[in-house]
Backbone as CSV, one residue per row, in Angstrom:
resi,resn,N_x,N_y,N_z,CA_x,CA_y,CA_z,C_x,C_y,C_z
1,MET,79.250,86.532,106.159,80.135,87.277,105.276,79.671,88.728,105.218
2,ALA,80.557,89.612,105.480,80.250,91.035,105.441,80.689,91.619,104.108
3,ASP,79.935,92.592,103.659,80.263,93.279,102.419,81.203,94.443,102.738
4,TRP,82.455,94.328,102.310,83.467,95.339,102.573,83.653,96.287,101.395
5,GLY,82.806,96.227,100.394,82.941,97.074,99.208,82.857,98.549,99.518
6,ALA,81.882,98.934,100.341,81.709,100.348,100.678,82.902,100.882,101.476
7,VAL,83.398,100.079,102.399,84.549,100.495,103.208,85.787,100.654,102.339
8,PHE,86.034,99.685,101.481,87.213,99.712,100.617,87.163,100.882,99.632
9,VAL,86.045,101.052,98.946,85.908,102.127,97.952,86.002,103.491,98.624
10,SER,85.331,103.669,99.746,85.346,104.953,100.443,86.739,105.315,100.953
11,THR,87.457,104.343,101.497,88.797,104.609,102.017,89.770,104.961,100.909
12,VAL,89.753,104.203,99.834,90.668,104.475,98.720,90.376,105.832,98.098
13,LEU,89.105,106.150,97.872,88.771,107.455,97.288,89.094,108.598,98.235
14,PHE,88.911,108.407,99.539,89.245,109.456,100.493,90.733,109.768,100.463
15,ILE,91.554,108.737,100.395,93.008,108.948,100.350,93.414,109.611,99.037
16,LEU,92.870,109.140,97.916,93.252,109.688,96.623,92.724,111.096,96.387
17,LEU,91.575,111.434,96.957,90.964,112.731,96.705,91.183,113.743,97.819
18,THR,92.135,113.488,98.702,92.479,114.482,99.706,93.062,115.700,98.997
19,PRO,92.470,116.905,99.207,92.961,118.088,98.487,94.434,118.356,98.765
20,GLY,95.217,118.492,97.711,96.621,118.813,97.827,97.537,117.613,97.838
21,LEU,97.016,116.412,98.045,97.886,115.236,98.090,98.363,114.874,96.689
22,LEU,97.467,114.505,95.807,97.820,114.225,94.412,97.578,115.440,93.531
23,PHE,96.422,116.074,93.707,96.095,117.268,92.932,95.151,118.143,93.753
24,GLN,95.015,119.391,93.326,94.125,120.331,93.994,93.411,121.162,92.949
25,VAL,92.084,121.188,93.025,91.253,121.985,92.124,90.403,122.890,92.989
26,PRO,90.352,124.166,92.906,91.271,125.055,92.215,92.537,125.250,93.037
27,GLY,93.639,125.428,92.357,94.912,125.657,93.023,95.070,127.108,93.434
28,HIS,96.177,127.426,94.056,96.427,128.802,94.472,96.892,129.664,93.303
29,CYS,97.724,129.113,92.431,98.247,129.883,91.296,97.623,129.471,89.965
30,ARG,97.239,128.204,89.840,96.643,127.679,88.610,95.322,127.018,88.936
31,TYR,94.610,126.612,87.879,93.331,125.940,88.103,93.541,124.565,88.722
32,VAL,94.548,123.829,88.259,94.882,122.519,88.824,96.345,122.533,89.227
33,GLU,96.619,122.175,90.475,97.988,122.046,90.952,98.210,120.610,91.397
34,PHE,99.387,120.092,91.149,99.711,118.714,91.486,100.729,118.674,92.611
35,GLY,100.418,117.931,93.682,101.348,117.720,94.788,101.692,118.965,95.565
36,SER,100.765,119.879,95.734,101.077,121.134,96.424,101.045,120.988,97.942
37,LEU,100.323,119.982,98.468,100.165,119.746,99.902,99.594,120.952,100.633
38,GLN,98.821,121.783,99.926,98.114,122.910,100.512,96.642,122.774,100.150
39,THR,95.780,123.464,100.873,94.358,123.360,100.605,93.678,124.699,100.868
40,SER,92.469,124.810,100.400,91.651,125.999,100.637,90.202,125.555,100.781
41,GLY,89.349,126.466,101.175,87.938,126.137,101.351,87.272,125.723,100.055
42,ALA,87.614,126.410,98.972,87.025,126.076,97.670,87.462,124.694,97.202
43,SER,88.723,124.345,97.417,89.192,123.029,96.995,88.576,121.917,97.849
44,ILE,88.346,122.180,99.122,87.679,121.194,99.973,86.262,120.949,99.470
45,LEU,85.547,121.998,99.098,84.190,121.865,98.583,84.168,121.087,97.268
46,ILE,85.044,121.418,96.353,85.082,120.744,95.051,85.488,119.281,95.203
47,HIS,86.488,119.005,96.023,86.927,117.626,96.228,85.853,116.798,96.931
48,SER,85.065,117.400,97.836,83.997,116.644,98.488,82.865,116.327,97.517
49,VAL,82.577,117.222,96.572,81.565,116.937,95.550,82.050,115.818,94.622
50,ILE,83.327,115.851,94.246,83.895,114.794,93.405,83.874,113.464,94.164
51,TYR,84.227,113.487,95.453,84.223,112.280,96.284,82.823,111.675,96.360
52,PHE,81.826,112.493,96.666,80.458,112.000,96.764,79.980,111.431,95.438
53,SER,80.310,112.091,94.336,79.892,111.608,93.020,80.510,110.248,92.701
54,LEU,81.795,110.091,92.978,82.461,108.823,92.684,82.003,107.696,93.610
55,VAL,81.760,108.003,94.886,81.250,106.980,95.798,79.863,106.539,95.355
56,ALA,79.018,107.486,94.981,77.683,107.125,94.497,77.769,106.305,93.219
57,LEU,78.682,106.652,92.328,78.843,105.910,91.083,79.285,104.479,91.352
58,PHE,80.314,104.304,92.182,80.850,102.979,92.427,79.901,102.097,93.245
59,LEU,79.251,102.668,94.257,78.457,101.843,95.158,77.016,101.653,94.691
60,VAL,76.433,102.661,94.080,75.029,102.556,93.681,74.903,102.130,92.221
61,ALA,75.588,102.841,91.340,75.421,102.571,89.909,76.142,101.295,89.478
62,LEU,77.380,101.097,89.936,78.144,99.922,89.522,77.985,98.743,90.478
63,ASN,77.397,98.992,91.654,77.078,97.944,92.624,78.312,97.105,92.994
64,ILE,79.346,97.779,93.494,80.606,97.144,93.874,80.429,96.397,95.206
65,HIS,80.861,95.136,95.256,80.838,94.326,96.467,82.181,93.632,96.636
66,VAL,82.677,93.582,97.877,83.925,92.878,98.179,83.636,91.988,99.385
67,TYR,83.857,90.683,99.237,83.644,89.728,100.314,84.967,89.040,100.638
68,PHE,85.245,88.885,101.939,86.411,88.152,102.386,85.944,86.877,103.053
69,PHE,86.546,85.767,102.702,86.187,84.478,103.263,87.237,84.044,104.266
70,LYS,86.810,83.264,105.247,87.749,82.726,106.226,88.241,81.394,105.755
């Protein structure tokens, strides 16, 4: 049995935290923009820090595990 928790958590957070998809911090006109589908270097940096923090929280602190059985 393989532990798919890291793969599942990382994939879901990567999709949700893609800059400009759901939200973007900092935005071009405001601090937070929703659904702009645009990105900048600063937003990529901030979103990657948020991504790393949440992955560390879910995988290390909360010890998330997902097992699939045949």
